Kinemage of the C-alpha trace (Angstrom):
@kinemage 1
@onewidth
@group {chain A} dominant
@subgroup {mainchain}
@vectorlist {calphas} color= white
{ca met a 1} P -48.089 -30.933 -12.078
{ca glu a 2} L -45.451 -33.451 -10.913
{ca tyr a 3} L -43.727 -32.876 -7.586
{ca thr a 4} L -40.239 -34.126 -6.817
{ca leu a 5} L -40.151 -32.785 -3.273
{ca lys a 6} L -39.589 -35.005 -0.248
{ca ile a 7} L -42.782 -36.872 0.600
{ca asn a 8} L -43.018 -37.846 4.257
{ca asp a 9} L -39.241 -37.572 4.625
{ca phe a 10} L -38.489 -39.885 1.689
{ca glu a 11} L -36.068 -38.564 -0.892
{ca gly a 12} L -37.194 -40.847 -3.692
{ca pro a 13} L -38.480 -44.328 -4.523
{ca met a 14} L -35.245 -46.071 -3.458
{ca asp a 15} L -35.435 -44.332 -0.086
{ca leu a 16} L -39.053 -45.446 0.369
{ca leu a 17} L -38.272 -48.996 -0.711
{ca leu a 18} L -35.311 -49.216 1.676
{ca his a 19} L -37.529 -47.939 4.505
{ca leu a 20} L -40.233 -50.533 3.824
{ca ile a 21} L -37.679 -53.374 3.787
{ca lys a 22} L -36.190 -52.240 7.107
{ca glu a 23} L -39.659 -51.768 8.598
{ca ala a 24} L -40.482 -55.365 7.663
{ca lys a 25} L -37.190 -56.427 9.312
{ca met a 26} L -35.900 -58.001 6.132
{ca ser a 27} L -32.533 -57.961 4.431
{ca ile a 28} L -32.144 -56.013 1.209
{ca phe a 29} L -30.433 -59.113 -0.196
{ca asp a 30} L -33.328 -61.436 0.623
{ca phe a 31} L -36.683 -59.674 0.922
{ca ser a 32} L -40.172 -60.786 -0.059
{ca val a 33} L -41.023 -58.993 -3.304
{ca glu a 34} L -44.708 -59.798 -2.826
{ca leu a 35} L -44.896 -58.259 0.661
{ca ile a 36} L -42.779 -55.212 -0.165
{ca thr a 37} L -44.701 -54.574 -3.385
{ca lys a 38} L -47.970 -54.556 -1.440
{ca ser a 39} L -46.565 -52.116 1.151
{ca tyr a 40} L -45.174 -49.914 -1.598
{ca leu a 41} L -48.486 -49.785 -3.526
{ca asp a 42} L -50.372 -49.065 -0.290
{ca tyr a 43} L -48.120 -46.062 0.244
{ca ile a 44} L -48.653 -44.816 -3.331
{ca asn a 45} L -52.431 -45.210 -3.008
{ca glu a 46} L -52.416 -43.346 0.306
{ca met a 47} L -50.570 -40.442 -1.289
{ca gln a 48} L -53.113 -40.298 -4.098
{ca glu a 49} L -56.047 -40.443 -1.672
{ca ile a 50} L -54.854 -37.273 0.060
{ca asn a 51} L -54.601 -35.531 -3.325
{ca leu a 52} L -50.800 -35.582 -3.587
{ca thr a 53} L -49.470 -35.979 -7.097
{ca val a 54} L -46.896 -38.749 -6.870
{ca ala a 55} L -43.664 -38.193 -8.794
{ca ser a 56} L -43.261 -40.366 -11.859
{ca ser a 57} L -40.115 -41.983 -10.395
{ca tyr a 58} L -42.294 -43.553 -7.666
{ca leu a 59} L -44.658 -44.933 -10.307
{ca val a 60} L -41.763 -46.345 -12.344
{ca met a 61} L -40.536 -48.197 -9.270
{ca ala a 62} L -44.062 -49.510 -8.633
{ca ser a 63} L -44.235 -50.956 -12.138
{ca glu a 64} L -40.779 -52.511 -11.713
{ca leu a 65} L -41.851 -54.188 -8.481
{ca leu a 66} L -45.029 -55.486 -10.098
{ca glu a 67} L -43.014 -56.952 -12.952
{ca ile a 68} L -40.606 -58.711 -10.590
{ca lys a 69} L -43.537 -59.978 -8.502
{ca ser a 70} L -45.382 -61.337 -11.551
{ca arg a 71} L -42.261 -63.142 -12.819
{ca glu a 72} L -41.809 -64.798 -9.439
{ca leu a 73} L -45.418 -65.987 -9.467
{ca leu a 74} L -45.209 -67.468 -12.957
{ca pro a 75} L -43.810 -70.994 -13.290
{ca lys a 76} L -40.297 -71.105 -14.699
{ca arg a 77} L -39.792 -72.617 -18.135
{ca glu a 78} L -36.604 -73.882 -19.719
{ca glu a 79} L -36.907 -71.474 -22.640
{ca asp a 80} L -37.132 -68.412 -20.369
{ca asp a 81} L -34.439 -65.817 -20.988
{ca pro a 82} L -31.937 -65.883 -18.044
{ca glu a 83} L -31.541 -62.101 -18.307
{ca glu a 84} L -35.199 -61.695 -17.352
{ca glu a 85} L -34.449 -63.358 -14.015
{ca asp a 86} L -31.874 -60.715 -13.197
{ca leu a 87} L -34.483 -58.024 -12.498
{ca lys a 88} L -34.536 -58.635 -8.745
{ca glu a 89} L -30.756 -59.008 -8.570
{ca asn a 90} L -30.380 -55.684 -10.371
{ca leu a 91} L -32.785 -54.046 -7.905
{ca val a 92} L -30.925 -55.557 -4.934
{ca asn a 93} L -27.616 -54.197 -6.240
{ca arg a 94} L -29.111 -50.732 -6.663
{ca leu a 95} L -30.539 -50.852 -3.141
{ca ala a 96} L -27.174 -51.895 -1.701
{ca glu a 97} L -25.437 -49.072 -3.557
{ca tyr a 98} L -28.061 -46.568 -2.448
{ca gln a 99} L -27.791 -47.692 1.195
{ca lys a 100} L -24.006 -47.314 1.083
{ca tyr a 101} L -24.215 -43.742 -0.195
{ca lys a 102} L -26.994 -42.936 2.276
{ca glu a 103} L -24.795 -44.041 5.183
{ca ile a 104} L -21.838 -42.056 3.861
{ca thr a 105} L -24.060 -39.002 3.460
{ca lys a 106} L -25.113 -39.307 7.113
{ca glu a 107} L -21.453 -39.328 8.167
{ca phe a 108} L -20.822 -36.220 6.085
{ca lys a 109} L -23.828 -34.502 7.680
{ca asp a 110} L -22.521 -35.360 11.149
{ca leu a 111} L -19.098 -33.959 10.242
{ca glu a 112} L -20.756 -30.855 8.806
{ca gly a 113} L -22.642 -30.374 12.066
{ca met a 114} L -19.412 -30.673 14.050
{ca arg a 115} L -17.652 -28.235 11.717
{ca lys a 116} L -20.395 -25.638 12.230
{ca glu a 117} L -19.485 -25.575 15.923
{ca ile a 118} L -15.918 -24.521 15.104
{ca phe a 119} L -15.260 -20.849 14.518
{ca thr a 120} L -12.075 -19.583 12.926
{ca lys a 121} L -10.603 -16.157 12.412
{ca leu a 122} L -7.919 -15.007 10.013
{ca pro a 123} L -4.726 -13.748 11.685
{ca glu a 124} L -4.336 -10.001 12.013
{ca asp a 125} L -1.331 -7.743 12.375
{ca met a 126} L -1.326 -6.778 16.066
{ca ser a 127} L 2.002 -4.968 16.024
{ca glu a 128} L 0.354 -1.536 16.298
{ca tyr a 129} L -1.101 -2.526 19.672
{ca lys a 130} L 2.256 -3.630 21.094
{ca thr a 131} L 4.466 -1.275 23.057
{ca glu a 132} L 8.213 -1.362 22.621
{ca ser a 133} L 8.565 -2.715 26.142
{ca asn a 134} L 6.148 -5.579 25.532
{ca met a 135} L 7.900 -6.567 22.339
{ca glu a 136} L 11.252 -6.717 24.064
{ca gln a 137} L 9.983 -8.829 26.960
{ca thr a 138} L 8.638 -11.481 24.630
{ca asp a 139} L 11.753 -11.725 22.493
{ca val a 140} L 13.375 -14.292 24.777
{ca thr a 141} L 11.346 -17.092 26.328
{ca leu a 142} L 11.998 -19.037 29.511
{ca asn a 143} L 13.178 -21.951 27.397
{ca asp a 144} L 15.697 -19.683 25.687
{ca leu a 145} L 17.129 -18.647 29.051
{ca ile a 146} L 17.301 -22.247 30.262
{ca asp a 147} L 19.042 -23.337 27.058
{ca ala a 148} L 21.536 -20.482 27.378
{ca phe a 149} L 22.149 -21.338 31.031
{ca gln a 150} L 22.773 -25.003 30.201
{ca lys a 151} L 25.233 -24.046 27.469
{ca phe a 152} L 27.015 -21.740 29.897
{ca leu a 153} L 27.340 -24.551 32.441
{ca glu a 154} L 28.629 -26.886 29.760
{ca arg a 155} L 31.312 -24.416 28.708
{ca gln a 156} L 32.336 -23.656 32.294
{ca lys a 157} L 32.065 -27.145 33.795
{ca asp a 158} L 35.826 -27.450 34.298
{ca ser a 159} L 36.067 -24.028 35.963
{ca ile a 160} L 33.113 -24.216 38.347
{ca val a 161} L 34.070 -25.020 41.932
{ca leu a 162} L 31.700 -27.797 42.927
{ca glu a 163} L 32.930 -28.430 46.461
{ca thr a 164} L 34.884 -26.274 48.920
{ca lys a 165} L 35.791 -26.504 52.579
{ca val a 166} L 36.174 -22.742 52.939
{ca thr a 167} L 33.418 -21.282 55.066
{ca lys a 168} L 31.621 -18.513 53.197
{ca lys a 169} L 28.550 -16.382 53.617
{ca glu a 170} L 25.574 -17.632 51.613
{ca ile a 171} L 23.881 -15.180 49.256
{ca ser a 172} L 20.103 -15.026 48.860
{ca ile a 173} L 18.110 -14.479 45.681
{ca glu a 174} L 16.944 -11.107 47.007
{ca glu a 175} L 20.512 -9.983 47.659
{ca arg a 176} L 21.565 -11.067 44.187
{ca arg a 177} L 18.657 -9.145 42.679
{ca val a 178} L 19.865 -5.987 44.389
{ca gln a 179} L 23.382 -6.587 43.067
{ca ile a 180} L 22.127 -7.120 39.504
{ca lys a 181} L 20.077 -3.918 39.710
{ca asp a 182} L 23.198 -2.020 40.777
{ca val a 183} L 25.112 -3.419 37.808
{ca leu a 184} L 22.341 -2.428 35.374
{ca arg a 185} L 22.112 1.093 36.805
{ca lys a 186} L 25.756 1.591 35.995
{ca lys a 187} L 26.035 -0.238 32.659
{ca lys a 188} L 22.399 0.013 31.420
{ca lys a 189} L 22.896 -3.206 29.454
{ca val a 190} L 24.885 -6.348 30.202
{ca asn a 191} L 25.427 -9.679 28.536
{ca phe a 192} L 23.447 -12.399 30.277
{ca phe a 193} L 26.634 -14.428 30.839
{ca glu a 194} L 28.460 -11.465 32.426
{ca leu a 195} L 26.177 -11.784 35.447
{ca phe a 196} L 27.831 -15.106 36.335
{ca asp a 197} L 31.078 -13.505 37.435
{ca val a 198} L 31.770 -15.955 40.256
{ca leu a 199} L 32.185 -19.581 39.246
{ca asn a 200} L 30.817 -21.677 42.042
{ca arg a 201} L 27.646 -23.704 42.097
{ca glu a 202} L 25.687 -21.746 44.700
{ca tyr a 203} L 26.430 -18.339 43.186
{ca ile a 204} L 25.545 -19.455 39.652
{ca val a 205} L 22.231 -21.035 40.704
{ca val a 206} L 21.217 -18.029 42.826
{ca thr a 207} L 22.120 -15.648 39.980
{ca phe a 208} L 20.008 -17.575 37.486
{ca leu a 209} L 17.029 -17.705 39.844
{ca ala a 210} L 17.411 -13.996 40.544
{ca val a 211} L 17.309 -13.224 36.798
{ca leu a 212} L 14.153 -15.341 36.383
{ca glu a 213} L 12.518 -13.553 39.318
{ca met a 214} L 13.397 -10.126 37.890
{ca val a 215} L 11.977 -11.081 34.484
{ca arg a 216} L 8.787 -12.336 36.142
{ca lys a 217} L 8.392 -9.054 38.019
{ca his a 218} L 9.179 -7.041 34.848
{ca glu a 219} L 12.207 -5.466 36.501
{ca ile a 220} L 14.435 -6.264 33.538
{ca asn a 221} L 14.024 -6.948 29.832
{ca val a 222} L 15.831 -9.870 28.250
{ca ile a 223} L 16.313 -9.473 24.501
{ca gln a 224} L 18.035 -11.218 21.612
{ca glu a 225} L 18.092 -9.436 18.274
{ca asn a 226} L 18.690 -12.544 16.149
{ca asn a 227} L 18.875 -16.275 16.683
{ca phe a 228} L 22.145 -17.372 18.299
{ca asp a 229} L 23.041 -13.754 19.175
{ca asp a 230} L 24.088 -12.856 22.715
{ca ile a 231} L 21.266 -12.484 25.237
{ca ile a 232} L 21.179 -8.947 26.660
{ca cys a 233} L 19.679 -7.870 29.987
{ca glu a 234} L 18.606 -4.266 30.537
{ca val a 235} L 16.479 -2.257 32.974
{ca ala a 236} L 12.766 -2.473 32.148
């Protein structure tokens, strides 16, 4: 019976031949046919001595090497067919091609190994696990609020009092939170921009920070039904 399994980690005669050339520290483009042929035949004989049936492809390569070796040993004559001298060149080209594909295969194996370490999962519908409150709180992001606030400032830039000499009592974020809660208790829902009912810099900044703090503490929900719709604040 003929076996075509890997023999000592070699996948075929080209693999064995490439190994022997590298082991001898030679180039595949300029190797000693005589030396490599001897090493190759020694390997074949060793396989046979341990009662392993060598695949026919290994024997075909052995005969090819012997033919190339014999032609190199014979003196060249003018009438020799030039095509007969191309046997080694043909073998070298096949070795170069095989080595190229072997290297590419190694890269693919490395990529395959990396891919095996990555685990993916198809997306699932998680809506049934969401409460109405959770869905509302995630409708509007922090970036949405900042964008809305910037647009508000842009629209009101001519109306906002930037400087004043009138002495006034400063308002804290905590005080503004209490005021906003009072407004929401009465109205239930208010437009985000309605909270900025006094147009001066300090009041606007404190109001915005108070809204952010209330959202963070889940005291209010900030929702927007559709893109570009008004942003609505309501009690959580």
